C-alpha positions in Angstrom: 4.2 23.7 12.2 2.2 20.7 13.6 0.7 20.5 17.1 0.5 17.0 18.4 -0.8 15.4 21.6 2.2 14.6 23.8 1.6 10.9 23.5 1.4 11.0 19.8 4.5 13.2 19.6 6.5 10.7 21.8 5.4 7.8 19.6 6.5 9.6 16.4 9.8 10.8 17.9 10.5 7.2 19.1 9.7 5.8 15.6 11.9 8.5 13.9 14.8 7.6 16.2 14.4 3.9 15.7 14.3 4.3 11.9 17.3 6.9 11.9 15.0 9.6 10.4 14.4 13.2 11.3 11.1 14.0 12.9 9.9 15.9 9.9 10.9 12.9 7.5 8.9 10.5 9.7 5.9 12.8 9.7 6.2 13.2 6.0 6.2 9.4 5.6 3.2 9.0 7.8 1.2 11.6 6.1 2.1 9.9 2.8 1.0 6.6 4.1 -2.3 8.1 5.4 -2.9 9.8 2.0 -2.3 6.5 0.1 -4.6 4.6 2.4 -7.3 7.4 2.1 -6.9 7.2 -1.8 -7.2 3.5 -1.8 -10.5 3.6 0.2 -11.9 6.3 -2.1 -11.1 4.4 -5.3 -12.4 1.2 -3.8 -15.6 2.9 -3.0 -15.9 4.4 -6.4 -15.1 1.1 -8.1 -17.7 -0.8 -6.0 -20.3 1.9 -7.0 -19.3 1.5 -10.7 -19.5 -2.3 -10.4 -22.9 -2.4 -8.9 -24.2 0.0 -11.7 -22.6 -1.7 -14.6 -24.7 -3.3 -17.2 -23.6 -5.4 -20.3 -26.1 -3.5 -22.5 -24.4 -0.2 -21.9 -20.8 -1.6 -22.2 -18.9 -1.0 -25.3 -16.3 -3.2 -27.1 -12.7 -2.1 -26.6 -12.2 -0.8 -30.3 -15.6 0.9 -30.2 -14.8 2.7 -27.1 -11.5 4.1 -28.3 -13.2 5.1 -31.6 -15.9 6.9 -29.6 -13.4 8.9 -27.5 -11.4 9.8 -30.6 -8.1 8.0 -29.9 
């Protein structure tokens, strides 16, 4: 069960009708899109943090890295 403001409910209902989807399928799609967007922002922030802290002195060559992790 989800409680929505009337205006938001009408918008989602209209979208679901226009796209020939059930209301629950449209909500599922919107939640999935929001999750993917949230995840993208999270990893972009994490990547930027790693990029700014990266130093060549600490970097390992490809073969050395995989040897170190045991693969």
